[in-house]
C-alpha positions, 0 to 999 in steps of 0.5 A: 545504494540499495535503499535509494529507491525507497528514500526517494519514494518517502521523500516524494510522499512527504514533499507532495503532502506538504504542498497539498496541505498548503492548498487545503482551501479547495472547495469542498465539492471539488474535494469530493469530486476529486476523492471520487475520481481517486476512488475510481482510479484505484478500483480500476488498478486494483481490477487490472492487477487481479486478472493477472492471477493464473491460479485464483484459488491461491487468491482466495485462499490468501484473502480468507486465511489472511482475513482470519489472521488479521481480524485475530490481530486486529491489524486495522485497529492497530493502525488506527491507534497509531494514526490517533497517537500521531494525531494526538502528538501532532496536536491536530485540532481535526479529530479523527482526520489525521488518523484517517489520512495516515491509515488510507494513504498507507494502505494505497502506498503499501498494498500493491504490486509496485512496492513489492516488485520496486523493493525487490528490483532494488535489492536484487539488481540495484534497478530503482526504475520501478520505485522511482515511477512509484514515487511519481504516482505516490507524490501525485496522489499524496498532494491530493490526499493531503489537500483532502485528508489532511496531515496524516498523509505526510506520516504515511511516509514512515511504514512505506520506507520501512516496509519497501526498505525491509524487502529491498534489504532482504531481497539482496539475499533473496535470489540465493534461497528462492528458485526463480520459477517460484518467485515468478509465481509468487509475484503474479499471485501477490499481485493479484491479491493486492489487487483485491485489496486495492479494490477494497480501499477504492470502495472505502474512498468512495464510501460505498462500504467501509472494509477493514483492508489492513486486516486483509494484509496477512493475505500476502504472507499466506500467498508466499506460503501457499505458492511454496507448497504448490511449487514443492509439491 
C-alpha cells in the first residue's frame, strides 16, 4: 500500500511520544542537557544536508523568496495558533508548552530530505525503507521531545501523515510528468535548502536565537520552480 510507510511513521511518533509523557519526571538539569544534545545533533544533520548543494544560488534564492512568502502568509503564526487551539482542546495546564512541542516537533519531522524522499519512494516504487528508517529516528526523538516539551509532540504526527501521505499519493503520477534528471536536481537542492532550515531549528532548540522556521517553508516550493526554470532553459 502506498501509505504504509507514512502510517508507520505517524504511529511511531504517537507511541514514542506517549511513552515519553510517562517518563517526564526526568530531572530538569538532565532535560536541559538532553535538549542541548538534540539541538547539536539537529544542527550537524542540517550542515550535512546543506553541503549536498551543487548550485547554492538556488538555495539562497529559495530561502529569500520563501521567507518573503512565509512572512506574508504568517505560517509560523498559523502553526502556533493551531498548537494553541490543540492546547485549549486538550485541556493542558502548561501554558504554551503544547503549542511549543507541537510546532518544534512538526518542523523537525516535516522539514528534511527524508520526509520528501521517503514519501516519493513510497509513491514511485512502493519502497518504504526510507520512511521506516525515518520512523525509528522520529520515534526516538519523539520520546525525548515529549519528555521535555510535553503533549504537543503527540499531535505532530497529524501534519506528518498529511504531508508525507500527500506527497506519496502525488508521486504515483509524478514520473509521468517530471523528467528523471530534473527530479534528481530538485532532490539535491531541496535537501540543501531543507538543511538550512534544520540548522535553524537546531539553533532554536539551543535557545541561541529564535528563527521563524515555518515562515521559510515556502522555500521548498521555490526550489521546485527554480529547478524547473533552470532545467528547461
